[in-house]
C-alpha positions as CSV (number, residue, x, y, z in Angstrom):
1,X,101.4,135.5,96.0
2,X,104.6,135.4,94.0
3,X,105.8,132.0,95.2
4,X,104.5,128.5,95.7
5,X,102.8,127.8,99.0
6,X,104.3,124.3,99.0
7,X,108.0,123.4,98.5
8,X,107.6,120.5,96.0
9,X,111.4,119.8,95.9
10,X,111.4,119.1,99.6
11,X,108.2,117.1,99.4
12,X,109.8,115.0,96.6
13,X,112.9,114.5,98.7
14,X,110.9,113.2,101.6
15,X,109.1,110.8,99.4
16,X,112.4,109.6,97.8
17,X,113.9,109.1,101.3
18,X,110.9,106.9,102.2
19,X,111.4,104.8,99.1
20,X,115.1,104.4,99.7
21,X,114.5,103.5,103.4
22,X,112.5,100.6,102.2
23,X,115.0,99.6,99.6
24,X,112.5,100.1,96.7
25,X,113.1,101.2,93.2
26,X,111.1,104.0,91.6
27,X,109.5,101.3,89.4
28,X,108.5,99.3,92.6
29,X,106.7,102.3,94.1
30,X,105.1,103.4,90.9
31,X,103.7,99.9,90.5
32,X,102.4,99.8,94.1
33,X,100.4,103.0,93.7
34,X,99.4,102.6,90.0
35,X,101.5,105.5,88.6
36,X,103.7,105.6,85.6
37,X,107.4,105.5,86.5
38,X,108.0,108.7,84.7
39,X,105.3,110.5,86.6
40,X,106.5,109.1,89.9
41,X,110.1,110.3,89.1
42,X,108.7,113.8,88.5
43,X,107.1,113.8,91.9
44,X,110.4,112.8,93.6
45,X,112.3,115.6,91.7
46,X,109.6,118.1,92.6
47,X,108.7,118.7,89.0
48,X,105.1,117.6,89.4
49,X,102.5,118.4,92.0
50,X,100.6,115.3,93.2
51,X,97.0,115.6,94.2
52,X,96.2,115.0,97.8
53,X,94.7,111.6,96.9
54,X,98.0,110.6,95.2
55,X,100.1,111.9,98.0
56,X,98.1,109.9,100.6
57,X,98.5,106.8,98.4
58,X,102.3,107.3,98.3
59,X,102.5,107.8,102.0
60,X,100.6,104.6,102.6
61,X,102.7,102.6,100.2
62,X,105.9,104.0,101.7
63,X,104.7,103.7,105.3
64,X,105.3,107.4,106.0
65,X,102.9,109.4,108.2
66,X,101.6,112.2,105.9
67,X,102.4,114.7,108.7
68,X,106.1,113.8,108.4
69,X,106.1,114.3,104.6
70,X,104.3,117.7,104.9
71,X,106.3,119.0,107.9
72,X,108.2,122.1,106.8
73,X,107.2,122.0,103.2
74,X,104.3,124.5,103.6
75,X,105.4,128.1,103.5
76,X,103.6,129.6,106.5
77,X,105.1,133.1,106.2
78,X,102.7,133.8,103.3
79,X,100.2,136.4,104.4
80,X,96.6,136.2,103.5
81,X,94.1,139.1,103.6
82,X,91.4,137.9,106.0
83,X,89.3,141.1,105.9
84,X,85.6,140.6,105.2
85,X,84.6,141.2,101.6
86,X,82.7,144.4,101.2
87,X,79.5,144.2,99.2
88,X,80.4,147.6,97.7
89,X,82.9,146.1,95.3
90,X,80.1,144.2,93.7
91,X,77.7,147.2,93.3
């Protein structure tokens, strides 16, 4: 695959929108979830890839359903080869 499966810029934008909707600063959110402000800013800009655990923590803190944050950020046009693996390649 030549491109990321997840659009982290869009993901960050959704997180930023949730923060702004609540009228919170980046520092407020970072404190709520136990992140450094710099790291949190990188997530909002799409410069860092949060783990699933961290993404869930952000969604809870920002009162955003995780499905709303992930909707449209995953590239579904990526094709995967689902053929069974042949044992011959290991012989």
